[in-house]
C-alpha positions in Angstrom: 148.0 265.6 -22.3 145.6 265.3 -19.4 145.0 262.0 -17.6 142.2 260.5 -15.6 142.7 257.3 -13.7 139.9 255.3 -12.1 139.0 251.8 -11.0 136.4 249.6 -12.6 135.5 246.0 -12.3 138.2 243.5 -11.3 141.2 245.4 -12.5 142.6 249.0 -12.3 141.9 250.7 -15.6 143.8 253.8 -16.5 142.1 256.0 -19.1 144.3 258.6 -20.9 142.3 261.4 -22.4 144.6 263.0 -24.9 144.5 266.8 -25.5 147.8 267.4 -27.3 149.7 270.5 -26.7 153.0 270.3 -28.6 154.3 273.5 -27.1 154.2 272.0 -23.6 155.9 268.6 -23.5 156.2 268.8 -19.7 152.5 267.9 -19.5 153.3 264.3 -20.6 156.0 263.8 -17.9 153.7 265.2 -15.3 150.9 262.9 -16.4 153.2 259.9 -16.4 154.2 260.7 -12.8 150.6 261.1 -11.8 149.7 257.8 -13.3 152.6 256.0 -11.8 151.7 257.3 -8.3 148.1 256.4 -8.8 148.9 252.9 -9.9 151.4 252.5 -7.0 148.8 253.7 -4.5 146.1 251.3 -5.9 148.5 248.4 -5.7 149.5 249.3 -2.1 145.9 249.7 -1.0 144.9 246.3 -2.5 147.9 244.6 -0.9 146.8 246.0 2.4 143.3 244.6 2.0 144.8 241.1 1.4 147.2 241.5 4.3 144.3 242.4 6.7 142.2 239.6 5.3 144.9 237.0 6.0 145.4 238.4 9.4 141.7 238.1 10.3 141.5 234.5 8.9 144.7 233.5 10.6 143.6 234.7 14.1 140.1 233.3 13.8 141.3 229.9 12.8 144.2 229.7 15.2 144.5 227.0 17.8 144.1 229.8 20.4 140.4 229.9 19.7 140.1 226.1 20.0 137.7 225.8 17.0 135.2 228.5 18.1 132.8 225.9 19.5 129.4 227.0 20.9 129.6 228.4 24.4 133.4 228.2 24.6 136.0 230.7 25.5 137.2 230.5 21.9 133.7 231.6 20.6 133.8 234.5 23.0 137.4 235.5 21.8 136.2 235.4 18.2 133.2 237.6 19.0 135.4 240.0 20.8 137.8 240.2 17.9 135.0 240.9 15.4 133.6 243.5 17.8 137.0 245.2 18.0 137.3 245.3 14.2 133.8 246.7 13.8 134.7 249.5 16.3 138.0 250.1 14.6 136.4 250.5 11.2 133.8 252.9 12.5 130.5 250.8 12.3 127.9 252.2 14.6 126.7 250.3 17.7 123.1 249.0 17.1 122.1 248.0 20.7 122.2 249.7 24.0 124.4 246.8 25.2 126.9 247.4 22.3 127.7 245.3 19.3 126.7 242.0 20.9 123.2 240.5 20.3 123.0 237.8 22.9 120.6 234.9 22.9 120.1 231.7 24.8 120.3 228.4 22.9 117.1 226.6 23.9 118.6 223.1 23.6 121.9 223.6 25.3 121.2 226.5 27.5 124.4 228.2 26.4 124.5 232.0 25.9 125.7 232.9 22.4 126.0 236.2 20.7 125.8 237.6 17.2 128.1 240.5 16.5 126.3 243.3 14.7 127.5 246.7 13.3 125.6 249.2 11.2 126.2 252.0 8.8 123.1 254.2 8.8 121.6 255.5 5.6 121.9 259.1 4.4 118.4 259.8 5.6 116.0 258.1 7.9 114.6 254.8 6.5 113.9 251.2 7.5 115.3 249.9 4.2 118.5 247.9 4.6 120.9 245.6 3.0 122.3 242.9 5.3 125.6 241.1 5.2 126.1 237.9 7.1 128.9 235.4 7.9 128.9 232.8 10.6 131.9 232.7 12.9 131.3 229.5 14.8 132.9 226.1 14.1 132.9 222.7 15.8 135.4 223.3 18.6 137.5 220.4 19.9 136.8 216.8 18.9 135.5 214.7 21.7 137.3 211.6 20.6 140.9 211.3 22.0 144.0 209.8 20.5 144.2 212.0 17.4 147.2 214.2 16.9 145.1 217.2 15.9 141.7 217.4 17.5 140.9 221.1 16.9 138.3 221.9 14.3 139.9 225.3 13.3 137.2 226.1 10.7 139.4 228.1 8.4 137.5 227.8 5.2 134.3 227.3 7.1 134.1 230.1 8.0 137.1 232.2 9.3 137.6 233.4 5.7 134.0 234.4 5.4 134.2 236.5 8.5 137.4 238.1 7.2 135.5 239.1 4.0 132.6 240.5 6.1 135.0 242.7 8.0 136.8 244.0 4.9 133.5 244.6 3.1 132.3 246.6 6.1 135.6 248.6 5.8 135.0 249.2 2.1 131.5 250.6 2.7 132.6 252.8 5.6 135.3 254.3 3.4 132.7 254.8 0.6 130.3 256.7 2.9 126.7 256.4 3.8 124.3 254.9 1.2 120.6 255.4 0.5 119.8 252.3 2.6 121.1 251.2 6.0 123.8 248.6 5.9 123.9 245.9 8.6 126.9 243.6 9.1 126.1 240.5 11.2 128.6 237.9 12.2 126.3 235.1 13.3 126.8 232.5 16.0 125.7 228.9 16.1 125.1 228.5 12.4 126.5 224.9 12.6 123.9 224.2 15.3 121.0 224.9 12.9 121.3 228.5 11.8 120.4 229.6 15.3 122.1 233.0 15.2 120.6 234.0 11.9 117.2 232.8 13.0 117.5 234.9 16.1 118.4 237.9 14.0 115.3 237.5 11.8 113.2 237.6 15.0 115.1 240.7 16.3 116.3 242.7 13.3 117.9 246.1 13.7 115.7 247.4 10.9 112.3 246.0 9.8 112.6 242.5 8.4 110.1 243.3 5.6 112.2 246.3 4.5 115.4 244.2 3.9 116.2 244.6 0.2 118.6 241.6 0.1 121.0 239.6 2.3 124.5 238.9 1.1 125.8 235.9 3.0 129.4 234.9 3.0 130.2 231.3 3.8 133.5 230.3 2.3 135.7 232.5 0.1 138.2 232.2 -2.7 141.6 231.1 -1.5 142.4 229.3 -4.8 143.9 232.2 -6.7 142.5 234.3 -9.5 139.2 233.2 -10.9 136.7 234.7 -13.4 133.7 232.5 -13.0 131.1 232.3 -10.2 127.8 231.0 -9.1 125.2 231.9 -6.5 123.0 229.9 -4.2 120.1 229.5 -4.3 119.2 229.5 -8.0 115.7 228.1 -7.3 112.7 229.7 -5.8 113.9 233.3 -6.3 113.7 235.8 -9.1 116.8 237.9 -8.6 119.6 235.5 -9.9 119.4 237.1 -13.4 120.0 240.5 -11.9 123.2 239.2 -10.1 124.4 237.5 -13.3 123.9 240.6 -15.3 125.7 242.8 -12.9 128.6 240.3 -12.5 128.8 240.0 -16.3 129.3 243.8 -16.6 132.3 243.3 -14.3 133.8 240.6 -16.6 132.6 237.5 -14.6 131.1 234.4 -16.1 128.2 232.6 -14.5 128.8 228.8 -14.3 126.6 227.1 -11.8 127.2 223.4 -11.1 124.1 221.2 -10.8 124.9 220.2 -7.2 124.1 223.6 -5.9 120.4 222.8 -5.8 121.1 220.5 -2.9 122.4 223.4 -0.8 119.2 225.4 -0.4 118.9 224.9 3.3 122.7 224.8 4.1 123.5 228.4 4.8 122.3 231.3 7.0 120.4 232.5 3.9 117.8 229.9 4.5 116.7 231.6 7.7 115.8 234.7 5.7 114.6 233.0 2.5 112.1 230.9 4.5 110.5 234.2 5.7 110.4 235.6 2.1 113.5 237.8 2.4 115.8 237.7 -0.7 119.3 236.3 0.2 122.2 234.7 -1.6 125.6 233.2 -1.1 128.3 233.5 -3.8 131.2 231.2 -4.6 133.8 231.4 -7.3 134.4 228.5 -9.7 137.5 226.9 -11.3 138.1 229.0 -14.4 141.2 231.3 -14.3 141.2 234.7 -16.0 142.7 233.3 -19.2 139.6 231.2 -19.6 141.2 227.9 -18.8 139.3 225.5 -16.6 141.4 224.0 -13.8 141.0 221.4 -11.1 140.4 223.0 -7.7 143.4 222.7 -5.3 143.2 220.0 -2.6 142.1 221.5 0.7 141.5 219.7 4.0 137.9 218.6 4.5 135.6 221.1 6.2 134.0 220.1 9.5 137.2 218.3 10.4 140.6 219.1 12.0 142.0 219.3 8.4 140.2 222.6 7.8 143.1 224.9 8.6 145.3 227.3 6.7 148.1 225.7 4.8 150.8 226.4 2.1 148.5 225.5 -0.8 146.3 228.5 -0.2 146.5 231.2 -2.8 145.1 234.5 -1.5 145.6 236.5 -4.8 141.9 236.2 -5.8 140.5 237.7 -2.5 140.2 241.3 -3.7 138.4 240.3 -6.9 135.7 238.4 -5.0 135.3 241.2 -2.5 134.8 243.6 -5.4 132.3 241.3 -6.9 130.3 241.1 -3.7 130.3 244.9 -3.4 129.4 245.5 -7.0 126.3 243.2 -6.6 125.2 244.8 -3.4 125.8 248.3 -4.9 123.4 247.3 -7.6 120.7 246.4 -5.1 121.4 249.5 -3.1 120.9 251.8 -6.1 118.5 250.0 -8.5 116.8 247.1 -6.7 113.5 247.0 -8.5 111.1 244.5 -7.1 112.7 241.2 -6.2 111.2 238.4 -4.3 111.3 234.9 -2.9 108.8 232.9 -5.0 108.9 229.6 -3.1 109.9 230.1 0.6 109.1 226.5 1.5 112.0 225.4 -0.6 114.2 226.6 2.2 112.6 224.7 5.1 114.9 222.0 6.4 113.1 218.7 6.7 
């Protein structure tokens, strides 16, 4: 009996291709050993992904960073941490000055910085897929008297940055693609998408050659899920492509109506307004057995309550990372012609 293990979708699938040879029963035991080692290796690798993800999120949302407010030492520490991980992973430096893309906030006069790393395409091209996640939060509350005044920004958006780092690692391990990959940890999103707007004005590769932007703002820390939705679902023509690709991976599309109020709330709006396809993906509240459950109670975002606590369930992290990657893989290999049909829908009033 020969055996051929491989991974597909959200779960490890082991395919056994039988070619019986009754005279050689040792083949069966050898195959079983191989399968056991393969499964053990896969489990170990995925556990390491989760451990790293938790480590990133824990550091970025720690009190040491004092809420990563704009222009603060905590914001600089966060940027330096992301830079160190990009370097460790092996992302290339895009600028003469390094991974930092510095800019001056016009209103506050504060110098901020996006953190940008790239994985160049197999051959020279301006085509790219861009990944974004903002790393800023609200810093320390100005009002005194409260026991906890640090806006740690754990769900919004330390976990999104953790996902950005691990997606970058996954792609570096996969090797170069037929398009450039750009990973951008944006600054000053909470101040009006300032970092992402700056990137659109100073992209590493031509803005008009961006195939799609995969934005990460929030991530699944509620345990295993099998449903999802994307934002926006209005004004663009590529949602059906995403739904079809996710469906092939066993995911169910279940968009709530309130998502139509979120069109200008993410870094995606900076790109969509300029006609660049972009999306943000969230998981829903359906567990793999198909049962709909109530979402766990988390602390409110944009408040000192947004910090890691014992209610968090990290066991769905790898599945959502895989989903993001399968969708961006699709647009890397078979993008077709996708477009933003109504850019003005993404202009904030």
